[in-house]
ZAMARGU-4260 file (C-alpha; in steps of 0.2 Angstrom, whole numbers, plus 5000, padded with zeros to 4 digits):
<rodrens>
0) 5145/4994/5378 | 5148/4978/5370 | 5162/4967/5377 | 5169/4962/5360 | 5167/4965/5341
5) 5173/4954/5327 | 5174/4961/5310 | 5176/4949/5295 | 5180/4955/5278 | 5175/4946/5263
10) 5181/4954/5248 | 5169/4955/5233 | 5156/4945/5243 | 5138/4947/5234 | 5121/4945/5241
15) 5115/4938/5224 | 5126/4923/5226 | 5124/4921/5245 | 5105/4922/5245 | 5104/4908/5231
20) 5116/4898/5242 | 5107/4901/5258 | 5090/4896/5250 | 5098/4880/5244 | 5104/4876/5261
25) 5123/4877/5256 | 5128/4891/5269 | 5119/4886/5285 | 5131/4897/5296 | 5127/4912/5286
30) 5109/4909/5287 | 5108/4907/5306 | 5118/4924/5307 | 5107/4932/5295 | 5092/4927/5307
35) 5101/4934/5322 | 5105/4951/5314 | 5102/4965/5302 | 5108/4964/5284 | 5108/4976/5269
40) 5117/4981/5254 | 5133/4992/5256 | 5137/5004/5242 | 5154/5004/5237 | 5165/5020/5232
45) 5174/5024/5215 | 5187/5018/5209 | 5182/5001/5215 | 5200/4996/5220 | 5201/4985/5235
50) 5216/4993/5244 | 5207/5010/5243 | 5190/5002/5249 | 5196/4992/5263 | 5206/5007/5270
55) 5190/5017/5269 | 5181/5003/5278 | 5193/5004/5292 | 5194/5023/5293 | 5176/5029/5289
60) 5184/5041/5276 | 5186/5042/5257 | 5203/5040/5249 | 5207/5057/5247 | 5207/5059/5266
65) 5215/5043/5271 | 5230/5043/5258 | 5229/5025/5250 | 5226/5027/5231 | 5229/5011/5222
70) 5238/4994/5221 | 5256/5000/5220 | 5266/5015/5226 | 5283/5022/5221 | 5298/5014/5230
75) 5310/5027/5237 | 5324/5015/5232 | 5318/5015/5214 | 5304/5007/5204 | 5288/5002/5212
80) 5282/4991/5226 | 5265/4984/5231 | 5254/4996/5241 | 5259/4998/5260 | 5251/5006/5274
85) 5264/5019/5276 | 5254/5031/5265 | 5238/5031/5276 | 5237/5048/5284 | 5223/5045/5297
90) 5218/5033/5311 | 5211/5017/5307 | 5197/5010/5319 | 5210/4999/5329 | 5221/5015/5332
95) 5206/5024/5339 | 5203/5009/5350 | 5221/5008/5355 | 5219/5025/5362 | 5205/5019/5373
100) 5215/5005/5381 | 5206/4992/5371 | 5216/4977/5363 | 5214/4974/5344 | 5219/4959/5334
105) 5220/4962/5315 | 5224/4948/5303 | 5227/4950/5285 | 5219/4967/5282 | 5223/4975/5265
110) 5235/4985/5266 | 5242/4982/5284 | 5261/4979/5280 | 5273/4983/5289 | 5263/4980/5305
115) 5258/4993/5317 | 5263/4991/5335 | 5246/4991/5343 | 5239/4984/5359 | 5236/4967/5353
120) 5241/4957/5337 | 5244/4962/5319 | 5248/4950/5305 | 5250/4959/5289 | 5244/4955/5271
125) 5261/4948/5267 | 5259/4934/5279 | 5251/4922/5267 | 5260/4925/5251 | 5269/4909/5247
130) 5283/4907/5234 | 5278/4903/5217 | 5275/4886/5213 | 5285/4887/5196 | 5301/4890/5207
135) 5299/4872/5213 | 5290/4865/5229 | 5297/4866/5246 | 5309/4880/5244 | 5313/4891/5259
140) 5299/4903/5264 | 5307/4916/5276 | 5294/4928/5285 | 5296/4945/5278 | 5302/4957/5291
145) 5288/4966/5301 | 5275/4954/5295 | 5269/4949/5313 | 5267/4960/5328 | 5272/4957/5342
150) 5288/4948/5336 | 5287/4935/5349 | 5273/4927/5339 | 5281/4928/5322 | 5289/4910/5323
155) 5274/4902/5330 | 5263/4909/5317 | 5274/4905/5303 | 5271/4887/5306 | 5252/4890/5302
160) 5255/4895/5284 | 5250/4884/5270 | 5259/4881/5253 | 5249/4879/5238 | 5258/4861/5235
165) 5250/4856/5251 | 5233/4857/5244 | 5230/4839/5238 | 5217/4831/5227 | 5206/4829/5243
170) 5206/4847/5245 | 5204/4853/5226 | 5191/4840/5221 | 5176/4848/5229 | 5180/4864/5219
175) 5186/4855/5203 | 5176/4838/5203 | 5185/4833/5187 | 5202/4837/5193 | 5209/4820/5188
180) 5205/4823/5170 | 5216/4839/5169 | 5234/4838/5163 | 5242/4850/5176 | 5257/4852/5165
185) 5247/4860/5152 | 5232/4868/5162 | 5238/4878/5177 | 5221/4883/5183 | 5220/4872/5197
190) 5237/4878/5204 | 5228/4894/5204 | 5214/4888/5214 | 5227/4879/5226 | 5236/4895/5229
195) 5220/4904/5233 | 5215/4891/5245 | 5232/4890/5253 | 5233/4909/5257 | 5215/4909/5263
200) 5219/4894/5275 | 5234/4902/5281 | 5224/4918/5286 | 5211/4907/5294 | 5224/4897/5303
205) 5233/4913/5310 | 5216/4921/5315 | 5210/4904/5325 | 5227/4904/5334 | 5226/4922/5338
210) 5208/4920/5344 | 5212/4906/5355 | 5228/4912/5362 | 5228/4931/5363 | 5215/4942/5372
215) 5205/4954/5362 | 5191/4967/5362 | 5191/4970/5344 | 5195/4957/5330 | 5197/4960/5312
220) 5200/4946/5298 | 5201/4950/5280 | 5199/4936/5266 | 5202/4940/5248 | 5198/4923/5241
225) 5180/4927/5234 | 5187/4941/5224 | 5201/4930/5217 | 5190/4916/5213 | 5179/4929/5204
230) 5192/4936/5194 | 5198/4919/5189 | 5183/4908/5187 | 5166/4918/5187 | 5168/4918/5168
235) 5164/4899/5170 | 5149/4901/5182 | 5131/4896/5179 | 5124/4900/5167 | 5137/4897/5153
240) 5140/4911/5142 | 5141/4908/5124 | 5159/4912/5122 | 5165/4900/5136 | 5169/4883/5129
245) 5159/4869/5135 | 5174/4859/5142 | 5180/4873/5153 | 5162/4876/5159 | 5161/4857/5164
250) 5178/4858/5173 | 5177/4875/5182 | 5158/4880/5184 | 5159/4873/5203 | 5172/4885/5209
255) 5162/4900/5214 | 5149/4891/5224 | 5161/4880/5232 | 5172/4896/5236 | 5156/4903/5246
260) 5153/4887/5255 | 5171/4886/5261 | 5168/4904/5268 | 5153/4898/5277 | 5164/4883/5284
265) 5177/4896/5290 | 5164/4907/5297 | 5157/4892/5307 | 5174/4888/5314 | 5176/4907/5319
270) 5160/4909/5327 | 5163/4892/5337 | 5176/4902/5346 | 5164/4917/5353 | 5149/4919/5363
275) 5136/4927/5352 | 5127/4934/5366 | 5142/4944/5371 | 5150/4948/5355 | 5144/4958/5340
280) 5149/4951/5323 | 5150/4962/5307 | 5153/4954/5290 | 5155/4966/5275 | 5162/4967/5258
285) 5169/4981/5249 | 5159/4978/5233 | 5150/4964/5224 | 5154/4954/5209 | 5142/4951/5194
290) 5137/4933/5194 | 5124/4934/5180 | 5121/4941/5162 | 5130/4957/5168 | 5147/4948/5168
295) 5158/4958/5155 | 5165/4948/5141 | 5180/4959/5139 | 5190/4967/5152 | 5196/4985/5148
300) 5214/4986/5142 | 5220/4998/5156 | 5227/4997/5173 | 5214/4990/5186 | 5204/4985/5171
305) 5197/4969/5180 | 5187/4981/5191 | 5175/4981/5178 | 5168/4964/5184 | 5164/4972/5201
310) 5147/4976/5206 | 5142/4992/5215 | 5133/4984/5230 | 5143/4973/5242 | 5136/4965/5259
315) 5134/4971/5276 | 5128/4961/5291 | 5128/4964/5309 | 5122/4953/5323 | 5125/4953/5342
320) 5118/4960/5358 | 5107/4975/5356 | 5106/4972/5336 | 5089/4969/5328 | 5085/4952/5322
325) 5081/4947/5305 | 5080/4965/5299 | 5085/4975/5285 | 5095/4991/5284 | 5095/5002/5269
330) 5107/5015/5261 | 5122/5009/5270 | 5139/5012/5262 | 5156/5005/5267 | 5160/5022/5275
335) 5147/5018/5288 | 5156/5002/5295 | 5169/5011/5306 | 5156/5024/5313 | 5145/5010/5317
340) 5159/5000/5326 | 5163/5016/5336 | 5144/5017/5341 | 5144/4999/5346 | 5159/5002/5358
345) 5150/5018/5365 | 5164/5029/5358 | 5163/5046/5349 | 5161/5047/5330 | 5173/5058/5321
350) 5164/5073/5312 | 5177/5072/5299 | 5172/5054/5295 | 5162/5052/5278 | 5151/5039/5285
355) 5138/5039/5299 | 5132/5025/5311 | 5119/5014/5305 | 5107/5018/5319 | 5093/5008/5311
360) 5102/4991/5316 | 5100/4994/5335 | 5085/4989/5345 | 5086/5005/5355 | 5092/5021/5346
365) 5110/5024/5353 | 5116/5039/5361 | 5127/5046/5347 | 5142/5057/5353 | 5153/5066/5341
370) 5171/5073/5341 | 5178/5085/5328 | 5192/5073/5322 | 5200/5058/5331 | 5217/5063/5322
375) 5217/5078/5333 | 5216/5068/5349 | 5233/5064/5356 | 5237/5047/5364 | 5245/5030/5361
380) 5237/5025/5345 | 5250/5012/5339 | 5253/5021/5322 | 5269/5021/5313 | 5281/5036/5316
385) 5281/5049/5302 | 5298/5044/5296 | 5294/5026/5295 | 5303/5016/5282 | 5298/5001/5273
390) 5307/4986/5281 | 5319/4975/5270 | 5314/4961/5259 | 5309/4959/5242 | 5290/4960/5236
395) 5293/4955/5218 | 5281/4940/5221 | 5267/4952/5227 | 5270/4964/5213 | 5269/4949/5200
400) 5253/4943/5208 | 5245/4961/5205 | 5251/4960/5187 | 5245/4942/5184 | 5228/4948/5191
405) 5228/4963/5180 | 5227/4976/5193 | 5243/4985/5188 | 5253/4985/5172 | 5270/4976/5172
410) 5282/4989/5180 | 5294/4997/5167 | 5312/4990/5168 | 5317/5008/5169 | 5315/5011/5188
415) 5312/5030/5186 | 5299/5027/5172 | 5291/5014/5183 | 5290/5026/5197 | 5282/5039/5185
420) 5269/5027/5179 | 5265/5021/5196 | 5263/5039/5202 | 5252/5042/5187 | 5240/5029/5192
425) 5239/5035/5210 | 5235/5053/5204 | 5221/5046/5192 | 5214/5035/5206 | 5214/5051/5217
430) 5205/5061/5204 | 5192/5047/5202 | 5189/5048/5222 | 5187/5066/5222 | 5175/5065/5207
435) 5165/5051/5216 | 5163/5064/5231 | 5158/5078/5219 | 5174/5088/5220 | 5176/5091/5202
440) 5185/5107/5204 | 5199/5098/5214 | 5199/5083/5201 | 5199/5094/5185 | 5218/5101/5188
445) 5224/5083/5192 | 5216/5076/5175 | 5222/5091/5165 | 5240/5088/5171 | 5239/5069/5168
450) 5231/5071/5150 | 5244/5084/5146 | 5258/5072/5151 | 5250/5056/5143 | 5240/5063/5129
455) 5236/5046/5121 | 5229/5039/5138 | 5211/5042/5132 | 5203/5038/5148 | 5211/5054/5156
460) 5203/5065/5142 | 5187/5056/5145 | 5186/5060/5163 | 5192/5077/5161 | 5178/5081/5149
465) 5166/5074/5162 | 5173/5085/5175 | 5171/5100/5163 | 5154/5095/5161 | 5150/5094/5179
470) 5158/5111/5182 | 5148/5120/5168 | 5163/5123/5158 | 5154/5118/5141 | 5166/5127/5130
475) 5181/5117/5138 | 5172/5101/5137 | 5169/5103/5119 | 5188/5107/5116 | 5193/5091/5125
480) 5180/5080/5115 | 5185/5087/5099 | 5204/5084/5103 | 5200/5066/5109 | 5191/5062/5093
485) 5205/5069/5082 | 5218/5059/5091 | 5208/5044/5090 | 5205/5046/5071 | 5224/5048/5069
490) 5228/5034/5080 | 5215/5023/5070 | 5222/5028/5053 | 5240/5024/5058 | 5235/5007/5066
495) 5226/5003/5050 | 5241/5006/5040 | 5253/4995/5051 | 5240/4982/5050 | 5240/4982/5031
500) 5259/4980/5031 | 5258/4966/5043 | 5245/4957/5033 | 5257/4958/5019 | 5270/4948/5030
505) 5257/4935/5034 | 5253/4933/5015 | 5271/4929/5012 | 5272/4917/5027 | 5256/4907/5019
510) 5265/4908/5002 | 5281/4900/5009 | 5270/4886/5017 | 5263/4882/5000 | 5246/4887/5005
515) 5233/4894/4992 | 5233/4913/4990 | 5219/4922/4999 | 5212/4940/4996 | 5217/4953/5009
520) 5199/4952/5017 | 5201/4933/5021 | 5218/4935/5026 | 5213/4949/5039 | 5199/4938/5045
525) 5210/4923/5048 | 5222/4934/5058 | 5209/4942/5068 | 5201/4925/5072 | 5218/4919/5077
530) 5221/4934/5088 | 5204/4934/5095 | 5206/4915/5100 | 5222/4920/5108 | 5214/4933/5118
535) 5200/4921/5124 | 5213/4908/5128 | 5222/4920/5139 | 5206/4927/5147 | 5200/4908/5151
540) 5218/4904/5156 | 5217/4889/5145 | 5233/4880/5138 | 5238/4883/5120 | 5233/4867/5109
545) 5245/4866/5095 | 5239/4861/5078 | 5251/4851/5069 | 5241/4851/5052 | 5239/4870/5052
550) 5251/4879/5063 | 5247/4897/5068 | 5252/4912/5057 | 5258/4921/5072 | 5268/4919/5088
555) 5259/4923/5105 | 5269/4939/5106 | 5263/4944/5088 | 5246/4939/5092 | 5245/4951/5107
560) 5253/4965/5098 | 5240/4962/5083 | 5226/4963/5096 | 5233/4979/5102 | 5234/4987/5085
565) 5217/4980/5080 | 5210/4989/5095 | 5218/5005/5090 | 5212/5003/5072 | 5193/5001/5077
570) 5187/5018/5079 | 5171/5015/5089 | 5156/5025/5083 | 5149/5023/5100 | 5164/5031/5108
575) 5162/5045/5095 | 5144/5048/5096 | 5142/5046/5115 | 5155/5060/5119 | 5147/5071/5105
580) 5130/5068/5112 | 5135/5073/5129 | 5142/5090/5123 | 5127/5093/5112 | 5116/5089/5128
585) 5125/5101/5139 | 5124/5114/5125 | 5105/5112/5125 | 5105/5105/5107 | 5093/5091/5112
590) 5087/5087/5095 | 5104/5086/5089 | 5110/5076/5104 | 5096/5063/5102 | 5101/5061/5083
595) 5119/5058/5088 | 5115/5047/5103 | 5103/5036/5092 | 5119/5032/5081 | 5128/5027/5097
600) 5113/5016/5103 | 5114/5007/5086 | 5133/5003/5089 | 5130/4998/5108 | 5111/4995/5111
605) 5114/4988/5129 | 5125/5002/5135 | 5116/5007/5151 | 5126/5023/5152 | 5120/5028/5134
610) 5102/5023/5138 | 5102/5033/5154 | 5108/5049/5145 | 5095/5046/5131 | 5082/5045/5145
615) 5089/5062/5152 | 5088/5070/5135 | 5070/5065/5133 | 5066/5072/5150 | 5073/5089/5145
620) 5063/5088/5129 | 5047/5085/5140 | 5044/5068/5133 | 5041/5057/5148 | 5035/5042/5140
625) 5050/5040/5129 | 5061/5044/5144 | 5052/5030/5154 | 5055/5018/5140 | 5073/5021/5140
630) 5076/5020/5159 | 5065/5004/5157 | 5077/4996/5146 | 5091/4999/5158 | 5081/4991/5172
635) 5078/4977/5161 | 5097/4974/5160 | 5100/4979/5178 | 5085/4979/5190 | 5096/4987/5203
640) 5104/5001/5193 | 5101/5017/5203 | 5103/5030/5190 | 5089/5022/5180 | 5077/5022/5195
645) 5082/5040/5198 | 5077/5043/5180 | 5059/5035/5183 | 5058/5046/5198 | 5059/5061/5187
650) 5047/5054/5175 | 5034/5052/5189 | 5038/5070/5195 | 5035/5076/5177 | 5018/5068/5177
655) 5014/5075/5194 | 5014/5058/5202 | 5021/5064/5219 | 5018/5048/5229 | 5025/5037/5215
660) 5039/5048/5214 | 5043/5047/5233 | 5042/5028/5233 | 5054/5028/5217 | 5066/5040/5226
665) 5066/5031/5242 | 5071/5015/5232 | 5085/5024/5223 | 5092/5030/5240 | 5091/5012/5246
670) 5101/5007/5231 | 5114/5020/5233 | 5113/5032/5249 | 5127/5044/5244 | 5118/5050/5229
675) 5114/5069/5232 | 5102/5070/5217 | 5091/5056/5223 | 5089/5065/5240 | 5085/5081/5230
680) 5071/5073/5220 | 5065/5064/5235 | 5063/5082/5243 | 5054/5088/5227 | 5042/5074/5229
685) 5038/5076/5247 | 5036/5095/5243 | 5023/5090/5230 | 5014/5079/5244 | 5015/5094/5256
690) 5026/5085/5268 | 5037/5101/5269 | 5047/5096/5285 | 5052/5079/5278 | 5055/5088/5261
695) 5068/5099/5270 | 5076/5085/5278 | 5079/5076/5261 | 5086/5092/5254 | 5097/5095/5269
700) 5105/5077/5266 | 5107/5082/5248 | 5117/5097/5251 | 5126/5088/5265 | 5133/5076/5252
705) 5136/5089/5238 | 5137/5107/5246 | 5137/5114/5228 | 5119/5107/5224 | 5112/5124/5220
710) 5094/5118/5216 | 5093/5110/5233 | 5099/5126/5242 | 5086/5136/5232 | 5072/5125/5238
715) 5078/5125/5256 | 5079/5144/5255 | 5061/5145/5250 | 5055/5132/5262 | 5063/5141/5277
720) 5058/5158/5271 | 5040/5155/5266 | 5034/5138/5271 | 5040/5132/5287 | 5037/5148/5297
725) 5046/5163/5302 | 5055/5158/5318 | 5073/5164/5322 | 5079/5146/5318 | 5070/5146/5302
730) 5077/5164/5297 | 5094/5159/5301 | 5093/5143/5291 | 5086/5153/5276 | 5100/5165/5277
735) 5113/5151/5278 | 5107/5144/5261 | 5105/5162/5254 | 5124/5164/5258 | 5127/5147/5250
740) 5118/5151/5234 | 5128/5166/5232 | 5145/5157/5236 | 5140/5144/5223 | 5135/5157/5210
745) 5153/5165/5212 | 5162/5148/5211 | 5152/5143/5195 | 5156/5160/5187 | 5174/5156/5191
750) 5173/5139/5184 | 5164/5145/5168 | 5177/5159/5166 | 5192/5147/5169 | 5204/5148/5154
755) 5212/5131/5151 | 5229/5131/5145 | 5222/5125/5128 | 5221/5107/5122 | 5238/5104/5114
760) 5238/5097/5096 | 5245/5079/5096 | 5249/5067/5082 | 5238/5053/5088 | 5247/5041/5076
765) 5264/5045/5083 | 5262/5031/5096 | 5257/5018/5085 | 5271/5005/5082 | 5273/4991/5070
770) 5273/4973/5076 | 5290/4967/5081 | 5291/4951/5070 | 5295/4934/5077 | 5301/4920/5066
775) 5287/4907/5067 | 5299/4894/5061 | 5311/4897/5075 | 5313/4881/5086 | 5304/4882/5104
780) 5314/4878/5119 | 5305/4861/5121 | 5310/4857/5103 | 5324/4844/5101 | 5334/4856/5090
785) 5333/4869/5104 | 5338/4856/5118 | 5354/4854/5109 | 5358/4873/5111 | 5353/4873/5130
790) 5366/4882/5141 | 5376/4872/5153 | 5380/4883/5168 | 5391/4879/5183 | 5384/4888/5199
795) 5395/4890/5214 | 5384/4894/5229 | 5384/4894/5248 | 5381/4905/5262 | 5391/4921/5263
800) 5408/4917/5269 | 5407/4898/5266 | 5421/4897/5254 | 5412/4902/5237 | 5426/4913/5231
805) 5439/4899/5234 | 5429/4887/5224 | 5428/4900/5210 | 5447/4901/5210 | 5448/4882/5209
810) 5437/4882/5194 | 5446/4895/5186 | 5462/4887/5188 | 5455/4871/5182 | 5450/4879/5165
815) 5432/4884/5168 | 5430/4903/5165 | 5422/4913/5178 | 5407/4925/5174 | 5413/4940/5184
820) 5413/4959/5181 | 5426/4964/5193 | 5414/4976/5202 | 5419/4971/5219 | 5438/4973/5221
825) 5448/4961/5232 | 5451/4966/5250 | 5458/4959/5267 | 5443/4948/5268 | 5445/4941/5251
830) 5463/4945/5245 | 5461/4934/5229 | 5445/4942/5224 | 5426/4939/5225 | 5423/4933/5209
835) 5405/4941/5209 | 5394/4946/5195 | 5382/4960/5198 | 5367/4954/5187 | 5367/4937/5196
840) 5362/4946/5212 | 5346/4951/5202 | 5341/4933/5198 | 5325/4935/5207 | 5319/4947/5194
845) 5331/4946/5180 | 5337/4931/5170 | 5341/4939/5154 | 5360/4937/5158 | 5360/4918/5160
850) 5365/4914/5141 | 5381/4924/5145 | 5385/4911/5158 | 5385/4896/5146 | 5399/4885/5149
855) 5406/4897/5163 | 5405/4897/5182 | 5395/4910/5191 | 5393/4914/5210 | 5375/4914/5216
860) 5371/4916/5235 | 5361/4901/5242 | 5346/4912/5246 | 5344/4915/5227 | 5345/4897/5221
865) 5326/4894/5222 | 5325/4907/5207 | 5335/4896/5195 | 5323/4893/5181 | 5316/4876/5177
870) 5321/4878/5158 | 5329/4881/5145 | 5345/4880/5155 | 5354/4866/5164 | 5363/4870/5181
875) 5377/4860/5189 | 5378/4867/5207 | 5392/4866/5218 | 5387/4870/5235 | 5400/4875/5248
880) 5394/4870/5266 | 5404/4877/5282 | 5402/4875/5300 | 5389/4888/5305 | 5399/4894/5320
885) 5413/4898/5308 | 5401/4906/5295 | 5394/4917/5308 | 5410/4923/5315 | 5417/4926/5298
890) 5402/4937/5294 | 5404/4946/5310 | 5422/4950/5306 | 5419/4956/5289 | 5405/4967/5294
895) 5416/4974/5307 | 5429/4978/5294 | 5415/4986/5284 | 5409/4996/5298 | 5391/4989/5294
900) 5379/4984/5308 | 5373/4968/5299 | 5358/4958/5305 | 5348/4962/5321 | 5346/4944/5324
905) 5357/4937/5339 | 5370/4924/5333 | 5361/4908/5339 | 5344/4914/5329 | 5355/4918/5314
910) 5362/4901/5314 | 5345/4893/5316 | 5339/4903/5301 | 5353/4897/5290 | 5351/4879/5295
915) 5333/4879/5291 | 5337/4888/5274 | 5350/4875/5270 | 5338/4860/5274 | 5325/4868/5263
920) 5338/4870/5249 | 5342/4852/5249 | 5324/4848/5247 | 5321/4860/5234 | 5337/4856/5223
925) 5334/4837/5225 | 5317/4840/5216 | 5322/4853/5203 | 5323/4845/5186 | 5336/4856/5178
930) 5348/4855/5193 | 5361/4843/5199 | 5371/4847/5215 | 5388/4843/5223 | 5388/4847/5241
935) 5405/4850/5247 | 5412/4853/5265 | 5423/4868/5267 | 5434/4860/5280 | 5437/4844/5268
940) 5442/4856/5254 | 5456/4864/5264 | 5461/4847/5271 | 5462/4837/5255 | 5462/4849/5240
945) 5467/4836/5228 | 5454/4824/5232 | 5440/4837/5232 | 5446/4844/5215 | 5444/4826/5209
950) 5426/4825/5215 | 5423/4841/5207 | 5430/4836/5190 | 5421/4819/5190 | 5405/4829/5194
955) 5406/4842/5180 | 5411/4829/5167 | 5413/4837/5150 | 5407/4855/5155 | 5419/4869/5154
960) 5431/4879/5144 | 5430/4886/5127 | 5428/4869/5120 | 5417/4856/5127 | 5424/4839/5133
965) 5440/4846/5138 | 5447/4838/5154 | 5448/4850/5170 | 5466/4853/5177 | 5464/4845/5194
970) 5482/4849/5199 | 5479/4867/5195 | 5463/4868/5205 | 5471/4859/5220 | 5486/4871/5220
975) 5475/4887/5223 | 5469/4881/5239 | 5477/4891/5253 | 5473/4885/5271 | 5482/4900/5278
980) 5467/4910/5273 | 5456/4899/5285 | 5456/4912/5299 | 5440/4908/5307 | 5443/4890/5314
985) 5435/4892/5331 | 5438/4881/5347 | 5420/4879/5354 | 5414/4866/5366
</rodrens>
């Protein structure tokens, strides 16, 4: 039994990049660890979405067993929120270890918020999320509740967080050598690099401190930087793609390699804290990232579209006592990580886990022991109670990051609709997970419901057709495909009509500019070029370069809508012919299928999915040479494509080349171990070589991975009945497979007879909307004309109970109208009213109300001041300061009057927090270009109201009233101050 195990997660790490850098001498720490241990590819799951995958790594179970199904989840309070661990329905490895009395320290795992109260330390994935830089540097950064366990460490670890603005040129230049040549006002990409590095450094610093100061048996640290670098900058990586501008390539081509070197440095720091002779180290990723010609040029326009950049194989490396040195392991999946960790600790492995221990990694075969399910074993596992709720705290920043990365759509402003859309994506991901496990009968009902509710989400229909195909429901499959194609035709026709109308608008705009008339084709091409340039600009995250001589025809918003319409207008022949070819193939019309698929190949000659299907058609037509050529094309594009290698295995079997078929099948299994058909055809090859015992083992693996694989059951029935002997054991095994065959037959008949509700007729053009036109001549916020129309807003702020309502009364009396809705009535605590405006409380997420505050005064609580936008408004902030003892006492009294519990913090801790927030605000507001601030002491206003009214009037100058430049009524302002309301003067000390 090992003394310790360290698990390091590198999201999206890929051997293709690591091996090259190791060979160059750029990752020496990783090289040394590889020489000490066993490595291999780790196959991912589908859908390739990180929160789902990292939970599978931590549990050894597929998503439909562990309950985490996406990036966001419905918020019971309304709307959507970033995914939490509250939906996880099974024990993670640290919960299992907890029951065994072992201490676990878990830092940054995704998702791990809110923290679980395990024996050890947990730092959640919210720990490192810094405030956005566009809100201004140095703003307050309070720790979200339940980010650190135990709570005694929260204050200490908070000091180890890094802000993006702390990443200076000395840190960034190794990643961006030409940093000094970049105008950071126009090109924000270096700020993105700073953010990734700051978050990664925060996790590393927290992990370092925990390793140094807290005992542990199991340590898990998760880093997402390689994945973020990949999505942001892999497009600029060597070799340069023809669509990437040379200048962008010069600036950002070094980031990917430097990101891996940075991880090697962190790995060295971590390993320096442990004894490798006493500690097992595991490094893994959840998937890879295409670093070569397989990089996609375009990202699918759908939620989680960036997952298209991921590669099926990630990394797995294990080193330590009892582990083979400089060895390879084949066929690993990310589901095998937790079973292997449990084996290293000498613990039982759950039979309900979908992975298995990687026993080939051990010098001596471990003595495996199994338990039906760890979930059925009682004990202190540290998990959340069933009724656990999300702690307070806004996670709008986290949601925005997921939107910015493209993993989720921007949540609908309608909270109920946002909840519905979020649940839709969770259901879709669940269906994808079920399909990945071969559970098509479970997935088809989900997909049919989704497609009924969202008939123009074509991805739902495509996946539904695939489910019908796999269940042998060929008639239903044809219905789906025909409906899909009809809807797409209608959508395409409607979009083309809207584009034609918009082209007429563009023609009119050109005429107004006095530009020469152009025919419709030339105009359409010019618009398409402009919109495509916008798509590429946004994809590359490059700044817009204004052209004074030839300004654009469309606004940015119009270009985005134009691209969307154009996408709908282009009815892809590949899409049509591929779907029809699939149906014809399943109907046994091979000649017709081949004819249709040949048209699809003309439209998309490098589609590996299409070429694989064509190869399968050739196999059914008994044309192995043509099949081999088609599979060979796939391997030419992607040498590690498992489906193509399986196709070549079948070609060898068709030719009677059993030895070659066995070799190819073994290679396929090595590329993707959870591939039932690969194990099946390995069994067929071994049977041809008369290695019947090994053949039976291969078939058994096939049916264990897919219990519905009828042909493998039939071969096993034959082997056990007629080839391997007539022992009682063999007879029992034969009968087992005979029963399985009968049961599968019954289920298949049920599936074939399944009567769908019928595919509803839908007008595919109904959802096509015209482009919402912008006035291209309208002044922009930065234009001089626009600057004259900027809002001047007076903001009254301070801590709750610091005198903000009194100042609002003074301004009202002085002639500045308050922006208030009267929602909160006056009461005993504020007898003259609160002067609050409900929309102002949503400043963090909603700024649409700000123009209504032009020339008025609005109350904004201190904690929301960091969210004042830098433009186009100008703010004059009057900040009311008050003795913190008085503030705390006044708040306590008010809460008692309201019969509310208030904060759980003790009063001294509350005052300390307030003091830190105010200090941070003074730094922030002093650097905010659109804000000037007057700091007023509450006690001074009460003691000298006339003097303070004069200070306010001088500060505000000509702001106020319906007519600008009117003088404020200072006497009226002073008169409203009522010292009798100051009831919380406390005699202290």
